[in-house]
N, C-alpha and C positions, 0 to 999 in steps of 0.2 A: 564410928566415933561421932558423937553429936557435936553440933556447932560450938557449944560452950566449952568443949573439951579440946578444941583445936590447939590452943596454946597452953603450955605448962603453967602450973600455979604460980611459979616465980617469974612469969612473963612481965616484962616492963617495956612499954613502947619505946622505939628508937627515936631520939631527937633528930637524927640525921634525916630520915625520910620526912619528918614533919617540917624541917627547914627547906627541903626540896619543894615540898608542897606549897609552903608559904611563898617561896620565891617565884614559882610558876604562876600561882594565883595572882601575885602582885603584878607580874608582867602581862599576863594574858587575860585575867579576869575570869569570872564564871563562864563555863562553856555551854551550859544549858542542855546537857545530854540527858536522856535520849530524845531526839526530836520525833515525838510520836504523840498521838492523841489518846490512844487506848493501850491496854496491856497486849491485846492481840496484835496491834500494829508494831509494838516493840518486838514481839516474838517473831513476826514475819520479817521485820527488818534485820534481826539478828541472823536469821537463816539466809536472807537474800544478799547480805553484804559479804558473805564468805567469798574469798578469792576475787573480789572486785572493789572498785571505789564506791564510797557511800553514795555519790551522785547517781550511779547506775541503779543501786538498790532503791534510792528515792524515786527514780523514774518508774520502777516496777511497782512500788507502793502507790504512786499516783494513779497508775493504770488499774490497780486493784480497786482503788477508791472509786474511780469513774465507773467501773463495772459493778459496783455495789458489793464487792467481795470482802470488805473489811468488817465482816460480821460472821460469827461462827456458824450460824445456821446456813447462811447463803454460801459460805466458803465450803462447807461440807457437801452442799448440793451441786457445786460447780463441776463441770466435766473436766477431765484431765486436760483435754485440748484447750479449753477456755483458760484454765489456770496457767498452762504453759505459755499461752499467747500473752497473758498479762505480765508474767514475770520474765519474759524474754530479755528485756534490757539489762537484767542483772547477770546474764550469762549462766552457763551450766543449768539452763532452765529445766531440763528433764530431771536432773539429780535433785535440784532444789524443790521442784514440785513433789517429788517422791518424799523428800524430807518433811515437807509441810503435811502431806497425807499421813505420814508415819506419826507425826506429832498429834494430829487430830484423832487418829485411831486410838492412840495411847490415852488421850484426854477423855474420850468417850468411854473407853474400856475401864479405866482406872479411877476417874474422877467424875463420872457421870456427865462429862462434857462441860464441867465447870472450871474455869480458870481460878475462881475464888477458892474452890476446894483444893485445887492443885497446889496452890501456894500456902495452904494450911498444913501440908504434909511436912514431916521432919526434913529440914533443909538438906542434910547429908543423904537421906533416902531419895529425896526428889532429884538431887544432882545425879545420883547413881542411875535412877530411872531414865533421866534425860540422856545420859551418856550411852544408854543401851539402845537408843532410837537411831534409826538409819539417818545418816547425814548430819548428826549433831556431835561435834567434837567438843573438847573442853572449853575452847574459847566461846563457841556459840552457846553452850549450856550455861556457862558462867554469865554471859551477857544477858541471857534470859532471866537467870536467878537474880542478878544485881539490878538490872534496869526495869524488868517487868515485875519482879517479886520483892524488891527491896531487901534481898538477902546479902549478907556481907561476904561475897565471893569476889575476890579481885580478879579482873580480866588481865592476865599477864601476857598481853599480845606482843607482837614483834617489836613494836616501838618501845614498850616497857623493857623488854629484854635487852634491846640495844643500848638504851640510856644507862641502865644499871650495870651492864657489862663494861661499858666505856668508862664508867666511874668506879670500876673495880669493886663493885658491891657483890656481883655474882660472876661466875665463870662465863667467858664468851660462849662456851659450849652448853651452858645450863639450859635445860628444856623448860617447857611451860610449867610443869608441876613444881619443879625446884624453885623457879622464880616466884610463883604464886605463894609457895610456902614461906619464902623469905619475906615477902610483903606481909603475909598474915602474921608472922612472928615479930614484925617490926612496927606494926600499927595496930591500934585497937580495932575490933570488928565493927566499924562504923560504915554502914552502907552509903551514907551521904558523902563521906570523905573518899571512899573507894570509887564512887561514881565520878566525883570531880577530879580526883587525882589521876584516874585512868584517862579521862578526857584531856587533861593538861599534858600528860606524858605523850599522848598522840600528837597534840599540837606542837610541842617542842621537838618531837621526832620529825614532823613534817617540815618545820621551819628551819631548825638548826642541826639537829642530830640525824642528818640524813644518812642513808645507807652507804653511799659512796663518797660523801663529803661531809665531814664534821665541821660546821661553822661555829667553832667554839667562841670566837671573838664576839659573836652576836647572841650567844646563848645566856639566858638568865641563870643558868647553873654553872657558868664558867668558874666562879669562885670556889665551887665545891670540888672541882676536878683534882684528885690526889696527884702529888708529884710523880708517882710511879706510872701514872696513866697518861701524862701529858705528851710524852713522845709517841707512844703507841697509838693514841687516839687519832693521830693525823693519818694513820694508815687504816682507814675505815674498813676496808675489806678484811683486814686481819682480825677485826673484833666483831664482825657481823656475820651471822649465819647466812648461807646462800639464799634461804627462803624469805629473809626479811625484806619488806618493801622498801 
């Protein structure tokens, strides 16, 4: 299915999510994601931030920069040991080094080593290929597509799933694919909006819609909380998957 065929012909954007977006933007302002200088840095950051805080991934990126490895040619030539030493602050450094190697090998094999050529590939095909690489799950692949490639794939991470579940938009048990499909069917395929909305949902998830404590009184989305959710949302554990941060 090509990107333009994702939503049916009778698709109409949902005003609800647009109101959520406007309320979050009014409270928190533009988030300026992704904090990177180049496409390669975005891709490395998306891999390195898996299962860790962004601050740890940023430390690893800084070490790669000091080592001169934020360059495709030099990164390809780096030894496994040197790569692992640089990215150690991000945790799981052996697995993440393997994921970086897997991406570079795919890029050389499929796109002649060119990121520009990679992002010229049909978006759905590119996503499928990224998901076939070692260490790249849906969230990482979509972060690469959205933030490095400007492709309209929403990153339906744990923060997004938590907020939408507590507002009774999706099931508390809904997985990544189901929540992403809900967002794709509710909003036009606008990479800039997806970029900002994802960042804003992460911010409200960290500040207010926390895993074990929903601070609804401080939340810019409190006026949108449906009546049927107001009692249950106080029991955060009941509405949050165990894996959510």
